[in-house]
C-alpha positions as a printed Julia matrix, in Angstrom:
409×3 Matrix{Float64}:
  -0.06   0.01   -0.23
   1.67   3.28   -0.64
   2.26   6.01    1.04
   0.4    9.47    0.33
   1.62  11.46    3.35
   2.17  15.21    2.11
   4.5   16.77    4.35
   4.38  20.85    4.02
   8.34  22.39    4.99
   8.4   25.81    6.99
   7.74  28.79    4.99
  10.76  30.82    3.44
  10.69  34.15    2.88
  14.04  34.28    0.57
  12.06  31.64   -1.96
   9.24  34.1    -2.08
  11.45  36.84   -2.81
  13.13  34.9    -5.34
   9.94  33.49   -7.09
   8.88  37.48   -7.26
  11.59  38.72   -8.85
  12.06  36.33  -11.65
   8.3   36.03  -12.45
   8.16  39.23  -14.99
  11.18  38.56  -16.78
   9.85  34.81  -17.28
   6.85  36.19  -19.14
   8.91  37.77  -21.82
  12.28  35.43  -21.94
  10.89  31.93  -22.3
   7.84  31.71  -24.36
   8.79  28.05  -25.58
   5.83  26.79  -27.74
   2.93  27.62  -29.79
  -0.44  28.33  -27.62
  -3.18  26.18  -28.87
  -4.91  23.06  -27.6
  -6.92  22.14  -30.44
  -9.61  19.74  -30.7
 -12.93  19.16  -32.66
 -15.15  22.04  -32.51
 -18.24  20.85  -30.35
 -20.31  22.35  -27.49
 -20.14  20.77  -23.88
 -23.54  19.75  -22.15
 -24.74  22.13  -20.18
 -14.95  12.59   -0.86
 -11.97  11.44   -0.47
  -9.47  11.33    2.02
  -7.74  14.71    2.71
  -4.05  15.19    2.59
  -2.62  14.02    5.78
  -0.07  16.06    8.22
   3.44  14.37    8.75
   3.78  11.58   11.54
   5.75  12.62   13.87
   8.68  10.57   14.09
  10.23   9.14   17.41
  14.02  10.27   18.07
  16.28   7.16   17.98
  18.16   5.96   20.97
  21.84   6.76   21.29
  23.59   4.11   19.71
  20.54   2.51   18.34
  21.44   1.75   14.52
  19.45   4.03   12.0
  16.6    2.67   10.33
  16.97   1.18    7.16
  16.0    3.28    3.86
  14.12   1.8     1.08
  13.79   2.87   -2.02
  10.48   3.52   -4.29
   9.11   3.57   -7.37
   7.79   6.93   -9.18
   5.28   7.38  -12.31
   4.5   10.39  -14.09
   2.05  10.66  -16.75
   1.38  13.29  -19.93
  -1.46  16.19  -20.29
  -5.0   15.86  -19.01
  -6.99  18.13  -21.66
 -10.82  17.27  -21.11
 -11.82  18.8   -24.33
 -15.56  19.07  -25.05
 -15.89  15.41  -26.27
 -14.51  14.34  -22.76
 -16.94  16.44  -20.99
 -19.51  14.63  -22.58
 -18.19  11.02  -21.57
 -17.62  11.67  -18.23
 -21.34  13.23  -17.56
 -22.42   9.68  -19.81
 -20.3    7.55  -17.53
 -21.71   9.38  -14.34
 -25.38   8.16  -15.42
 -26.17  11.51  -16.78
 -25.98  12.81  -13.08
 -22.53  14.34  -12.51
 -19.12  13.94  -13.76
 -17.11  10.48  -13.4
 -13.72  10.45  -14.87
 -12.04   7.68  -13.49
 -13.94   4.85  -16.04
 -11.76   6.57  -19.01
  -8.66   6.07  -16.73
  -9.43   2.48  -15.71
  -6.75   0.98  -18.33
  -3.87   2.76  -16.39
  -4.92   2.43  -13.1
  -3.04  -0.87  -12.2
   0.08   1.13  -13.01
  -0.78   4.33  -11.41
  -2.05   2.76   -8.19
   0.9    0.72   -7.76
   3.66   3.0    -7.5
   4.7    4.92   -4.32
   4.06   8.02   -5.86
   2.41   9.09   -9.1
   2.37  12.53  -10.88
   0.02  13.98  -13.87
   0.01  16.66  -15.71
  -3.44  18.46  -14.76
  -3.32  21.08  -17.67
  -7.13  22.69  -17.25
  -8.63  24.55  -14.42
 -12.13  23.47  -12.78
 -15.05  25.62  -12.97
 -17.6   25.75  -10.04
 -20.19  22.61   -9.46
 -22.42  23.42  -11.66
 -20.68  24.68  -14.46
 -20.37  25.86  -17.0
 -17.83  24.09  -18.49
 -15.7   24.49  -22.02
 -12.89  23.1   -23.99
 -11.1   24.3   -26.85
  -9.95  27.47  -26.82
 -10.59  28.46  -23.05
 -10.67  25.64  -21.23
 -13.0   25.25  -17.83
 -13.15  21.45  -16.93
 -15.69  19.87  -14.02
 -13.68  19.65  -10.73
 -14.68  15.96  -10.84
 -11.3   15.99  -12.46
  -9.85  16.02   -9.44
 -11.72  12.71   -7.86
 -11.3   10.74  -11.11
  -7.57  11.37  -10.88
  -7.66  10.17   -7.23
  -9.03   7.38   -7.64
  -6.45   6.27  -10.57
  -3.85   6.42   -7.43
  -2.53  10.33   -8.48
  -0.96  11.49   -5.07
   0.43  15.0    -6.92
  -0.3   16.98  -10.07
   1.64  20.04  -11.85
  -0.96  22.56  -12.41
   1.72  24.73  -14.39
   0.39  24.99  -18.26
  -0.73  27.97  -20.97
  -3.9   27.46  -19.7
  -3.89  28.13  -15.95
  -5.25  31.52  -16.29
  -8.16  30.47  -18.67
 -10.83  31.25  -15.84
  -8.62  33.98  -13.8
  -7.49  33.95  -10.28
 -11.03  32.18   -9.84
  -9.79  29.07  -11.8
  -6.68  28.72   -9.7
  -8.62  28.79   -6.36
 -11.41  26.56   -7.53
  -8.76  24.35   -9.27
  -6.42  23.66   -6.37
  -9.82  24.0    -3.83
 -10.53  20.58   -5.69
  -7.5   18.75   -5.94
  -7.25  19.8    -2.11
 -10.46  17.96   -1.21
  -9.13  14.82   -3.14
  -6.35  14.4    -1.19
  -3.74  15.36   -4.45
  -0.69  17.6    -3.77
  -0.06  20.09   -6.5
   2.56  22.08   -7.76
   2.78  25.24  -10.34
   0.15  27.99   -9.69
  -1.17  29.39   -6.14
  -3.74  31.23   -4.19
  -1.6   32.58   -1.69
   2.09  33.9    -1.83
   2.91  31.59    0.98
   1.33  28.53   -1.04
   3.61  29.65   -4.13
   6.76  29.75   -1.42
   6.76  26.04   -1.01
   6.67  22.81   -2.81
   4.71  19.82   -2.82
   6.82  17.96   -0.94
   5.4   14.41   -0.22
   6.68  10.57    0.96
   7.65   7.71   -0.83
   9.53   5.01    0.47
  11.67   6.44    3.01
  12.38   9.33    1.17
  10.91  13.2     0.74
  10.25  14.03   -2.79
   9.86  17.54   -3.6
   8.02  18.31   -7.15
   8.42  22.08   -8.58
   6.31  22.6   -11.52
   6.58  25.64  -14.45
   5.25  27.0   -17.26
   6.82  28.71  -20.45
   3.79  31.12  -20.31
  -0.11  31.63  -20.28
  -1.09  32.29  -23.64
  -1.01  35.9   -23.26
  -3.21  36.19  -20.12
  -1.22  38.69  -17.93
  -0.14  37.51  -14.13
  -2.97  38.71  -11.76
  -1.95  42.68  -10.49
  -0.48  42.02   -7.32
   0.0   38.43   -7.95
   2.72  37.64   -9.65
   3.73  34.1    -8.34
  -0.17  32.71   -9.34
   1.65  30.69  -12.05
   5.46  29.79  -11.92
   7.03  30.72  -15.09
   9.92  28.68  -16.66
  13.21  30.91  -15.72
  16.43  28.8   -14.97
  18.0   30.76  -12.07
  14.55  30.76  -10.57
  13.82  26.69  -11.1
  17.44  26.3    -9.81
  16.93  28.5    -6.48
  13.26  27.02   -5.74
  15.26  23.06   -5.73
  17.81  24.05   -3.99
  15.18  25.67   -1.44
  13.13  22.75   -1.56
  16.66  20.34   -0.68
  17.06  22.63    2.25
  13.27  21.71    3.48
  14.78  18.24    3.62
  13.73  16.92    0.09
  15.76  13.75   -0.85
  14.44  13.67   -4.44
  13.59  17.06   -6.39
  11.35  16.24   -9.48
  10.79  19.41  -11.87
   7.82  19.5   -14.13
   8.27  21.61  -17.29
   5.24  22.69  -19.58
   7.81  23.5   -22.55
   8.41  22.52  -26.0
   7.06  23.2   -29.67
   3.51  21.99  -30.25
   3.29  18.81  -32.47
   7.09  18.75  -33.06
   8.27  14.95  -31.92
  12.0   16.31  -31.07
  12.77  18.61  -28.74
  13.82  22.14  -29.65
  17.08  23.63  -28.58
  15.42  25.53  -25.92
  14.25  22.33  -24.55
  17.9   20.71  -24.73
  19.72  24.13  -23.58
  17.35  24.23  -20.76
  17.49  20.62  -19.55
  21.15  20.62  -20.09
  21.87  23.46  -17.71
  19.08  22.22  -15.0
  20.77  18.8   -15.08
  24.38  20.47  -14.58
  23.66  22.63  -11.69
  24.98  20.85   -8.47
  25.63  21.8    -4.53
  28.22  20.27   -3.17
  28.52  18.06   -5.92
  25.16  16.59   -5.43
  22.65  17.38   -8.65
  20.18  19.81   -7.85
  17.41  18.13   -9.49
  16.83  14.37   -9.78
  14.34  14.06  -12.76
  12.67  16.42  -15.12
   9.21  15.68  -16.72
   8.05  17.56  -19.45
   4.82  18.45  -20.85
   2.65  20.64  -23.7
   3.79  19.47  -27.2
   0.93  17.0   -27.18
   2.99  14.41  -29.14
   5.5   12.01  -27.21
   9.1   12.98  -27.18
  12.08  11.29  -26.65
  13.46  10.27  -22.98
  17.29  11.09  -22.56
  19.6   11.03  -19.85
  21.65  14.04  -19.76
  24.37  14.97  -16.77
  23.22  11.72  -15.47
  19.73  12.77  -14.91
  16.32  11.39  -16.45
  14.83  13.95  -18.5
  11.48  13.06  -20.17
  11.04  16.24  -22.95
   7.28  15.12  -23.62
   5.1   12.53  -22.29
   1.88  13.35  -24.5
  -1.74  13.78  -23.77
  -2.88  11.19  -21.54
  -6.53  12.54  -21.95
  -7.23  14.62  -24.84
 -10.28  14.83  -27.68
 -10.2   14.58  -31.15
  -6.61  16.38  -31.99
  -5.86  18.41  -35.24
  -2.29  19.57  -35.76
  -1.25  23.02  -37.09
  -2.18  22.24  -40.63
  -5.46  21.49  -39.68
  -5.34  17.57  -39.77
  -6.71  15.34  -37.35
  -3.76  13.88  -35.96
  -3.33  10.52  -34.1
  -0.25  11.42  -32.4
  -2.23  13.98  -30.25
  -3.58  10.93  -28.46
  -0.34   8.81  -27.86
   1.82   9.06  -24.88
   3.77   7.35  -21.95
   3.97   6.9   -18.56
   7.36   6.98  -17.36
   8.25   4.95  -14.29
  11.35   5.29  -12.4
  12.73   3.12   -9.4
  14.89   5.25   -6.59
  17.41   3.37   -4.75
  19.05   5.04   -1.65
  22.47   6.94   -1.94
  25.34   4.48   -1.62
  26.62   6.8     0.78
  25.56  10.2     2.66
  25.17  13.38    0.81
  25.22  11.28   -2.27
  21.81  11.46   -4.47
  18.91   8.92   -4.61
  20.1    6.83   -8.16
  17.21   5.59  -10.43
  18.72   1.63  -10.68
  15.55   0.99  -13.26
  13.64   3.34  -15.72
  11.15   2.36  -18.16
   8.46   3.75  -20.06
   4.67   2.66  -20.78
   2.97   3.26  -24.45
  -0.31   4.67  -24.03
  -2.97   5.83  -26.59
  -6.37   7.3   -25.61
  -9.08   5.63  -27.72
 -11.7    7.98  -29.4
 -13.98   5.12  -30.44
 -14.62   4.27  -26.73
 -12.85   7.58  -25.02
 -10.83   5.27  -22.85
  -7.24   5.56  -22.07
  -5.32   2.19  -22.97
  -2.03   0.48  -21.84
  -0.34  -0.48  -24.72
   2.69  -2.08  -22.85
   1.35  -5.13  -23.55
   2.26  -6.89  -26.48
  -1.25  -8.12  -27.05
  -2.94  -4.94  -26.15
  -3.1   -4.07  -29.85
  -2.32  -1.1   -31.97
   1.21  -2.25  -32.96
   1.76   0.74  -35.53
   1.07   3.2   -32.63
   2.73   1.35  -29.87
   6.07   1.19  -32.32
   5.8    5.09  -32.77
   5.71   5.78  -29.28
   8.63   3.18  -28.96
  10.89   4.54  -31.61
  10.39   8.41  -30.62
  11.08   7.72  -26.63
  13.92   6.07  -27.69
  15.0    8.47  -30.49
  18.09  10.16  -28.31
  20.02   7.3   -27.08
  18.31   6.28  -23.65
  18.72   2.36  -24.32
  22.05   2.43  -24.15
  21.36   4.02  -20.41
  18.75   1.15  -19.72
  15.62   2.66  -20.68
  13.28  -0.24  -21.39
   9.53  -0.32  -22.39
   7.43  -1.63  -18.96
   3.75  -2.74  -18.68
């Protein structure tokens, strides 16, 4: 049974100042991709366990041996992007009364729920209990998405994307409130400066894992007046400062979620490559500041790569999305392809060393538009062999196989 304890570190005024200092510069400096999240035009129809406080740990008796450290598995998946057709399906799955997003994710529940820590990317914001809800171009999703993610086994979600301000400050407030109610931690957007100044800090095995999240931009929507911390925007110095602060707050492993890249491009663009190199090269006292980078936004699967000893997923693709149209206006099945990354971390070999990824896997997924269900294509008999092969080829296109990355189930 995986632990879902969420730890809240102390407030850090220095981090809050850093966050405010970089937010304005990031808007203009790092617009890394296009802004559209396209799907077929259609009109949408008009509790779970809360986060737990950290358990108190008894101090070991003098001379007593230290408790053995335990490794953990972490899984991460791509964009949850509820277009109008997805909203209608959730209403059908709920029997016409409310919305149920769990059935469309049931195909990967076994993968997600078995992990010690499972991370999603919640690209859109939520509306109120009675709607109205909408898909592209300004997404406002039913808050029941959060319950569906929790039922699937997700523990934390990144919430920084180009759609985070689609419904202004109210959208952020409703989204984070629904995730809190579902018992899902979150990183990337915030309701207060204090909330923005701390990462999601979670427990997996015997490790404390921090999740940080950032977006290249917000589709031209300005950050709310007086709230430059409402959405984390990509800036290399800010990310490194936040990662170091998370480490000081007790994080054994620091995971960074980045909403970046060029839509519909299989290959990572130069900005992804250069930022990835810089972030993975950043160290403190010889120890990397960042242990894993998880990419979203491009709508298509992109490569995994090990850079400076650290794994980067440049893009996981869309886990949930309606019918997708690329920039030429053609329906493109790649917009419904994605991967789950699964990483097995082992405790450090010596004090002061990093937690090492001892096993790295990817699991191909496909959102079947006929059934509106996520399919796990990791098994050879799962069907869609050409789709599975396309995902495999792209994921391995930058040589990650030589570092041991394999396809999982």
